[in-house]
Steps between C-alpha positions, in 0.01 A plus 500: 500500500598864462649623827288809567703636791837449325362665184362795690826541701708492191287762330532736797879436517546596131281802525742639767775494236513828295526420132434810277570469135878491454538447868420129544838388632379390852205330349704311250745378766229369719328326210819339402521350843144373484532347150821337595355352813222341278765339274494745215817566302507883509656754278491880465565691178632852448169666405560774762807621330287620209325745736766604756376233754691242692227225472425259218221262414491175699479161333428169662478148372358209699508146351180306500397145460235531232579500132451804287670837448547734797222739605597862575352689797568867548429793723688823522711622793434869498213712641368847420538798731433595767659193643784598749443336823195311404360230745216253484217528738289176536141575599261268684286434184803379307573815311862610474563875441787737545507747791321745260793718413671276239387251245485138632706333218256215430579608159693280447586325829171313493639330191842433639376344823243297293788355295715429802225341713389279203842353468512422872163332474603281210824399687342433834215289349739323264289605202656442156550817284653615179838675501435847642671821382469828685564851377466782750568824296598844623336829396165374374327808633698723266365338175655152560853613460650181665320253280596710197871429545465147654734224367244267353774252405496399873137373459387173339126554572274592214185548719458741789277612780555859612345574830436871468130584450260660745219323658426163679665192345309334222520753222758504216574770241579368152552835324693819559570795277790671326594797710675803345612805686581812305622860531425776257724799502380829346737778443340840416654842534524720804383858511398766751139419577411860574692688231523270196295193550433470131862439444497178706390149423320365802615137559235443767217626276620263226503215744149572632365524153634157412387340828137616448507338155611157636261238629566482877397200699376195301513567127364139436437175680868396474672822577564762765681830448605756756687829529632499855764767532545853337797719582597828349546876536733711714292796609177660444644796303682275247332322207601137573767367254490140614234255621541127562204258506518142640243238444428129441325267271387156585341264248433128466625520140861603473478626144208725597686643786783594257254664256354704779845619594544617145163676511593681819815633335310613191238685714767687696667598171174610351429725804858624540421854375852557377674318793728207451381158626717210622394168639674216703339180612564179673312173448484364847306182433364303198145378489420128522206268523508134614246265353248350742586148388873534573618253769614781721134614512328156525732389777403820693130424444543134619680611812226762581228232451675259742542781757139643444641830385319711248731436192419829345689599178547876432716761341662808654603838351808514726823303441735261674822308485301255293502744203880445482471119564275481190745685285767248598300185412355426837113474487369621835181626661468740804325374808308694766681423826320693775627852466224764530484885469859484378719815465333668792527510877164316511665190348407170672497120469345230708621185662240298302614656176862428568417136595291452170787644295748260649262210451437592138868546427575160642239344271650673197854387594383139460446572130 
């Protein structure tokens, strides 16, 4: 059986370790100890060196007794802010929260402890399982930077379960979008706003005209578009010569996302009013969709049925390390793992949800 007290204690222990993005060193060291104690062969790559961090992604391999290729299980080590000094508070009704001044970190510690406890359960009950591979990436919360530069030659698995979705266990996301972040730079011409405003080219006005012409929000059922940051101007008595605009595009069809980026640039150029327009962008994640009849999905549904969990299949408009797994030939789905109201100081999990996640993970590890 899943050891509820051990699982809860371990969750509270890990919550007390600060692990902001690019600052996961203490978390990685503790997880190395835990994985080694469970019999994993553990490695760490140099992912952190790409970002000025001293921590890399963790890899673990545990031999099994069942035939078949390894299965990969993954949860990220970092948490969003505010996280410094966080601690877990266990309430009488089984809810686990922070003290209210930080996030809890169930995103993604609920996934990590689910994986660790599942392995212990299999070992203590002598339950046969497939070879198990672990990848605990860094920097997921900053557009999955650890998984982006992971060394996929260290992995043999071609199927993955990523424990990193909000909600009670029993739901899996099969689809996530392409995510493009962009910056438009408009360069106009400065002039004295009181004496010769007609000699200037107002970069902020050009930006505003273009933004009004763009479809904010949800242009169609696949796509979201948002302008989130506008910066420009030096003083109220100067016609602003520069304005930068930052935004993002998310779309379930990669090609459509690229076409929308092209449309955005054309709109800004059309509304430039004599200003110069430049654009830089970054493709943070590529869209994917896993078929419902893929073994990684049917195995999940069978496990949910056995454990009397909902077995709900969905899609999200977020993104995860799984976007990069899919790009590297590993077919994965993202599982809800008992994190709730994430990215806020109201974040919580429950003992029951942690226990259900560990049980589900143990079923999946049997392959």
